N, C-alpha and C positions, 0 to 999 in steps of 0.2 A: 832342620834335623830333629828327629824324633828321639825322645828319651827312653832308655830301657827301663826306667823306674815307673812303676805303675802306682798312681796315687790311690786308687780305690782298693781297699783291703780285700774285698770280696773277689776282685779280679785277680789279685795276687794268689789267693787261696785256690782259685780255679786252675792255676798253672800246674799244681801238683808237684811242687818242688821236692817233696819227700821222695818221689819216685825217681829223682835224678841221683839219689844217694846210692852207694854200692849196696848190693843185695844183703851182704852180711851185716852192714850197719842198720839197714831197715829192719832186719830180723832182730837184732839186739835191742833196738829201740822199742819195737812192738813187744818183745819178751818183757822188757822192763815195765812198760805200761801195763801189761796184763798181770804182772806180779804186784803192782802198786796201786791199782785202781779197782774199784768195784762199782757195779751199776748203782745208779741212784735216779730218782724221778725228776730231779731238777738240777740246774747248774749250781755248782759250788762257787758262790760269789766271793768267797774268802781266799780263793787261789786263782792265780792268773797263769795262762800258758807261758808267759815270759818267766814267771817265778819258778814254775814247775820244771821247765826245760833246764834251768840252772841246777836244780836238784839232780836231774838226770845226768847232767855233765859232771857234777861233783862225784856221783856214785859210779859212773861208768867211764869217765874220760871221753865220752862221745859228745862232740859239739853239733848241734843242730840249730837252725834259725827258729824263731817263734812260728813262722809259717810252716816250716817242715814239721815242727812238733804238732801243730794243729792238724796237719794232713795225717800224721801218724796216729793221732787220737781217733780221727775219723776212720782210718783204716782198721783200727782195732775195735770199732763198733761204738765208740763214744762220740758224743757231740762236743764240739769245740767252737768257740767264738772268740773273735778279737774284740776286746773292750778297751 
């Protein structure tokens, strides 16, 4: 029996879980990202996708997984990595 759980984080990110969310939710998440982030030259090692997605949830009542949040960041033109 094969597991639906994929151990490799890069493989999970390739699945594009963000695109399985409703269009309105995707738009709200991207709007929030664009309002709260600005371009920088390197990764902000002081913040994690896991932590920031909880800020999103507190401010918008929208729940997304860490993988969905990373997909959303990429969709909005930012780099995101699982650490």
